[in-house]
C-alpha positions in Angstrom: 85.1 110.3 84.0 84.7 108.2 80.7 82.0 109.8 78.6 79.6 106.5 79.3 79.1 107.1 83.2 77.3 109.3 84.9 78.2 111.4 87.8 76.7 110.5 90.9 73.6 112.0 92.4 75.5 112.7 96.1 79.1 113.6 97.0 80.0 113.0 100.8 81.9 116.3 102.1 84.4 114.9 104.2 85.0 118.0 106.5 81.3 118.3 107.6 79.7 114.7 106.4 76.9 116.7 104.5 75.8 115.3 101.0 76.4 117.6 98.0 73.3 117.7 95.7 74.3 117.2 92.6 71.4 117.4 90.4 70.2 115.5 87.3 67.4 115.2 85.1 66.2 111.9 86.2 66.2 112.4 90.0 63.1 114.1 91.6 63.8 117.1 94.1 62.0 117.4 97.4 60.8 120.8 97.6 63.6 121.6 100.4 66.1 120.9 98.2 64.1 122.5 95.1 64.0 125.7 98.0 67.6 125.4 98.6 68.9 125.3 94.8 66.4 128.2 94.1 67.9 130.4 97.0 71.7 129.5 95.9 70.7 130.6 92.6 69.3 133.5 93.9 71.9 134.4 96.1 74.5 134.0 93.1 73.0 136.1 91.2 72.6 139.2 93.4 76.1 138.4 94.3 77.2 138.5 90.9 75.5 142.0 90.5 77.6 143.2 93.0 80.8 141.8 91.4 81.5 138.8 93.7 81.5 135.3 93.1 81.5 132.3 95.5 82.9 129.8 93.3 82.3 126.5 95.8 78.5 127.5 96.5 76.5 124.4 96.5 73.3 122.4 98.2 73.8 120.0 100.7 71.3 117.8 103.0 72.4 117.9 107.0 73.3 114.2 106.8 75.2 111.7 104.4 72.8 109.3 104.3 69.3 111.3 103.5 69.8 111.5 99.8 67.1 113.9 98.3 64.3 111.4 98.6 64.5 111.6 102.6 65.8 115.0 103.3 63.7 116.9 105.9 66.0 120.2 104.5 68.4 121.3 102.6 71.5 123.7 103.2 72.6 126.4 101.0 76.7 125.8 101.4 78.6 128.7 101.2 82.1 127.3 100.5 85.5 128.6 100.7 86.7 131.4 99.0 89.7 133.9 99.0 90.9 137.2 101.6 90.1 139.6 98.4 86.5 137.9 97.6 85.6 137.6 101.5 86.8 141.4 101.9 84.4 142.2 98.6 81.8 140.5 100.4 81.9 142.5 103.4 82.7 145.4 101.4 79.3 144.9 99.9 77.3 143.9 103.0 78.5 146.7 104.7 77.0 149.2 101.7 74.0 147.4 101.6 73.6 147.6 105.3 74.2 151.5 105.0 77.6 151.6 107.0 
């Protein structure tokens, strides 16, 4: 992307039709979007402390036409990961659950 262009605030994910939230300083966030961003960051931090990284985590609104201004809620999308990362995640969850 040329340096003079700004990235879009939303991008459509074809597989789900959800709108990914791309944060920017000029776009206000709804409380639900902020809640989802905070949850994503908290989860990423906890996973990082456990040695697990989900590289495709993001926040999405449930429908492509919602946008940040009209979203009634937002979703934390965990994304996809490799089999070794999935096994790491399973081990961390099992350890935390006392298994």
